[in-house]
N, C-alpha and C positions, 0 to 999 in steps of 0.2 A: 682278536682284540685290536684296538687302535693304538698306535704308538705315538707318544709325544715326540716332538722334534726339537730337542734342546740344542743350544749352540755349543760348540766345542769349548768356548771360554766359560760358559755357564757350568758345563760338566767339570771343567778344571777347578772352578771355584768350589763345587760340591765335593770333589775329591780332596781338595785342600782342607775344607771344613771337617770332613769326616776323619781324615788322617790326623789333623790337629787335635780333635776331641779325643780320639782313641788313644793317641800318644799321651795326652795330658792325663787321662783317666788311669792309664797304666802307671805313669809316674806318680800320680797322687797316692796310689795304693802300694807303691814300691814293688811293682810287678815287672818282670822282664819285658823288654820291647821285642817286637819281631825282628829276626835277623837270620842270616844264613850261617851262623856259627853252628857247628854240628850238634853241640849239646844245648842249643838255645831253645826258644819256645817251640813246642810241637803242636799245641792246640790252645783253645781259649776256655778250657774248663774252669779256670780260676776267675773268670769274669762273667759266667753265665747268670749270676744274680745281680749284676750291675747293668741295669737297663740303659743307662747313658752310654756306656762303652759298647754294649751289644747293638744298640740302635746306630751308633756312629760306624761300627764295623759293617753293618748291613748296608748303610747308605754309601759307604766307601766302595764296597764290592759292586753294588748296583751301578754307581756312576762310572767306576773304572771299567766294568765290562761293557757298558754302553759306549763309552769313549773308544774302547778298543775296537768294537764293531764298526763304529762310524769312521774311525781313522783307517781301518782296513779297506772299507768300501765293499760293495756287494761281491765283486769278482774275487777278490782275495779272501773274503770271508767264506765263500762257498768252497774255494780251493783248500782253505784251512780245515774246514769240516771234513772234506772228502779225502784229504791226503795226510795233512800234518797230524790231526787228532788220531787217525787210524794208526799211523806209524808210531806215535807216542805210546799207544797201548801195546803195540808189538815190542817196543823196546823195554817197557816195564815188565812185560811177560818174560822176555829173555833174561833180564836181570834177576827176576824172581826164580825162574826155573833153574838157572845155572848157579844160584846161590852166591851171586857176585857181591851183594851187600854184606853177607856174612864173612866173605873173604877179605874185605877191606878193613884194616884195623880201625877199631872204634875211636881211638884217640891218636891217630897218626896217618901215615900214607903208605902207599906201596907202588912200585913201578908197574906199568901195564904188562911188561914181560913177565914179571913174577906173578901178577894177578892171573894172567892167562894160564900159566903153569898150574896154579892152585885150582882153578875151576875147569881145567881140561879143555881149553879152547886155543885157537890160533890167535896170536896177538894182533895181526893185521885187521881182521874184521872186528875184533873186540874194541880196538881203538875207534873204529867208525861208529860202533854202537855207543860207546862212552861219549863221543863228541856230540852226538845228538842228545844223550842224557844230560850233558852239561847245560844245554840250552833249556832243558826242562827243570833246571835247578836240582837235578838228581845227580849227586856226586859233583866234584869240582877238581880242577887242576890246581894244586897248591902254588902260591906265588913263588916264582923263581925256581920251580921244579918241573920243567916240561917233561911230559911222558910219565908223570906220576898221577895218582888219583887219591882223593880223600873224600870223606863224607860231607854232606850237607844235612840239615834236619830231615829233608825228605828221604834221602837214602838211608839215613840212620834209623828211620822208623820202619823200614821194610822188613827186617827180621821179626819184629814184634807183630807186624800185620800179616805175616806169612800165611796163617790159616785162611784169613779172609781173601788174600790175593790168590791162593790156591783155588778157592771156590769160584772167584770171578774169572780167572784166566786159564786154568788148566784145561787140557783137551777133555779129560774125563767128565767134567761137569757139563760140557756142551753149551755153556752160557754164551760164549761168543758166537758159536755157530747158529744158535737158535735166533739170535737177533737178525741174521741175514734172511730169515724165513718170514719176516713180518709181511712182505707183499703177499706171499702165499696165504698167510694166516688171515689177512683181511678178506680174502676171497673164500675162505673155508671155515669161517666161524661156525661153531665154537672150538674147532680143532686147535690143539696147542702147538705152536711153532716148534717146540723142542722135539716133539714126536716126528715131525717131518725131517729134522736134522739127523735123527738117529736111524741107522739103516734098519734096525729091528722095530722102529716106532715105539720104543719104550718110554715110560715117563721118567721124570727126573729122579725120583726116589729109587726106582729100580736100577737106573744107570749107576747112581752113587753106590748102591750096595753091591752090585754085581761086578762093576769094572774096577773098583778100587781094591788093590791087592790086600790080602790078609783080613778082609772084612772090616777095614778101618773107615769105610766111607761115612757112616753115620757119626762116628766119633770125630772125624775130621770136619764134618758139617757143623757139629755142635761147637767145636773149637773155633770155627770161622765165625759163627754167630757171637761167641763170647768175645773174640778179638775185635769184632765190629763195634760191639757195645762199649768196649774199653776205649776205642778210638773216639766214639761219639760222646760218651758220657763220663769217661774216667772210671777208675777202679771201684769207686764207692757207689755207683749207680744213683747219684744224688737226685736226678730227675725223678726216678721211680720212687725214691724215699719220700719226696715232697709232693708227688703227683696225686697220691691217694691218702685218705684219712685212716691210716693204719692204727693210730692211737685210739681213734673212736670205735674200733672194732672190739675193744676189750680183750679178754682172754679167749683163745680158741685156735682153730686150725685153718690154715690157708692151703688150698690145693692148687699147686702150680701146674696147670695142664699143658702138656707139651713143653715142659720146662727144661729140656736138654739135660745138662749136668748141674743145674741149679745156680747158674751164674747170676740170675736175677734174685732168686730167693735168699741166697746166702747173705748179701749185705743188708737186706731188709730184716732178716732174722737176728742179725747182730744188733741192729738199731732198736728193734722192738721185741724185747725178751719175753713179753707176755704172749707172743704168738708162736705157734709151732707150724712147720711147713712140711707138706708132702709134695715132693717133686715127682711128677708123673711123666714118663716117656718110655720109648721102646726099650726092650731089655738090653739092646746093644749099648745103650748109654749107661748102664748100671755101674760098670767098673769105674769109668771116669768120674761119674757123679759121686760115688762113695769115696773116691780119693779126694775130691775137692771138699766134700763135707767133713771128712776126717781132718784134712789139713787146716780147715777153718775152725776146728775145735767145736763143731756143732753136732757131733754124732752122739752125744750123751743125752739120755732121757728123751730120745726121739725129737730133739729140737728141730732137726731137719733130717728127713729120711727119704730115700728113693723108693718109688713104687712102680714096678713095670706095668705099663698100661697103654693101650691103644685108644686114642680119644675118639675113634669111630665106633667104640663099643660102650655099653652102659658103665657108669661108675661102679666100682666094686660095692657089693651089698654090705660089706662090713665097714665101709667108709662112714665115719660120723659126718653129720651135716656140718659143713665148714662155715666159717664166718664169710669167706669169699672164695670164689674161683678166680685165679689169675691166668690170663692168656696173654703172653707177651709176644707180639709179632708172630702169631699163629694164623689168625683168620685171613690175613692178606695173602697167604700162600695158596688159598683155595677159592674156587668159584663158589657162587652163592649156594648151590645145592649141597656141596660138601660142608660149607659153614653151618647150614641148617642142621645137618646130621650131627656135627660136633656139639652145637648148642643144645640140641634136643636132649642129649644125655646129661646135661647140667640142670635141666628144668626141674626135676624132682627136688633137688637141693635148693634151688632158688625159690620154689614155691613154699619152702619151709623157712625162708628168711635169708638165704645166702645171697650176697651181692656178686656181681660179675665185674671184675677189673680187667679192662683191655688196655694194652700198650700198643697203639697202632697210629699210623699216619692218618690225618684227617685232611682230605684234599680240599682246596678252595672251590667254592661253588660258582664263582664268577671271576673274570679277569680283574686284577688289581687288588685282590684281597691280601695278597702277600707280594713281596718284592719279586721281580721277574726271575732273578737268579735262583731264588728259593723255589719258585714254582717249577722252573726248569728241572731242578733236581728231583722234585716230587714226580713230575711227569716221566722222567727217565726211569725212576723206580717202579712206577705204575706199569710201564711197558715191559720192564724186566720181569716183574711178577707174572705178567701175562705170557711172555715168550718162554719162560722157563717152566712155570707151574700151572698156568691157566688161571692164576689168581688175579687180584687187582687191589689197588688202593682206593679208598672210599671216602666220599664227602659225608658230612653229618647226615644229610638226607638219605644217602645210601646206607649208612649204619642203621638209621631208624627203620628203613624198609626191611633190611636184613633181619633185624631183631624181631620185627613183627611177623616175618615169615616163620620164625621158629615158634613164636607164641604171641598172640595178639596183645597180651598184657605186658610183654617185655619191651622196655624202652630205655633210652639214655636219660640218666639223671643229671650228670654233669660231664663236661669236657674241659679239661685243663691243659692248655699248651705247656709243654715242658721247656723251660728257658734253655736256649742254645741247642735245641734238639729239633729234629724234623718229626718227632713222635709226640703224641698227646696221651694224656691219662683219661680214659673214658670209663666212667662209673655207670653201670647199668643195674636195673632192678626190675622185678615184677611190679609194674605201676598200676595196672588196671584191674587186677583181680585180688581177692582177699587172700592174704597169706594164711596157709593151713596151720 
């Protein structure tokens, strides 16, 4: 893509404009302003449906990141990518693995010596790690209290994000190691980089289930996905609630294929009582799913129930034809051939009228469709899916081609971008053949 060459002062004006509009919109609706107060704003879930605020925020981020890159210059920008960003990840991994964020009082501070004793480290290297963390706005030294540490909003969020950070940063997941194998992967397509990273050349799912003690790998993975959605969408999954025409389905059953512990189905079931949900996933998720379903009070009358099922096998013969199959962030984990296998088992129900609801990312087809900072995140996730699982993120054309591979009559009916999210709600149907 060709880059514009804005002036520094022009970017500064754009930053001021975006910041002013965002600040005014937050004030207008009596919402908290961004700050580094530990219990301050953690996300922008409360403005997702405010297009003025969200557009101002996007323009502010875009202009600020462009300004930052230009002000650094090419030499310092490359050095930052190769050294600073790598060490920032290592520091975050250290903070997470040692439980440092849990050991710092939520509403107070602690001396570094006492913190070192709590987490079982020596205070001298811990000080060095924390001093870099301070520059990342992760933790802070309280005013007038040298050698003490307190939370910022970033560090305060780490305990809640722990399952997702475990997935991203722990040795067992091999996520970091597989990224180093991308040069090898480009020469050995379609081999998956993760297999190269593992001495036994195992796939991700085997590693997670075999290496995590006490067989907790899959439940930890499900918790990671749930915590990621909480950070992205909030606890009520507002985007999923609004992304599909749930009310228009009438009464019936929704089958949540590969639904983990039901973290997507539960809020939808509460909002649309005419629908019943069957959450399908591997048997290892049954215990955690049933706990969540019971805690939500949705275990009565089969309002939500868990059904052990492998989506690479046919749907149970006893399963009623559902109003819709829901696959939330499932297909991007798999290459096209495996996605076709998954979809093939849903076709009998779809040919009898069931819809297919996908929660997936839709990649831009050409440069400039989305702001650069948003496209960067999408491209990062695309390479992450490839390096870990052999999967990929897909454009609309890619989704259309994939669906036609499963059945020539299967296609996309609508794609609705989810406000404030990198995901879209994709409604699919059998379009070209007569429903039986």
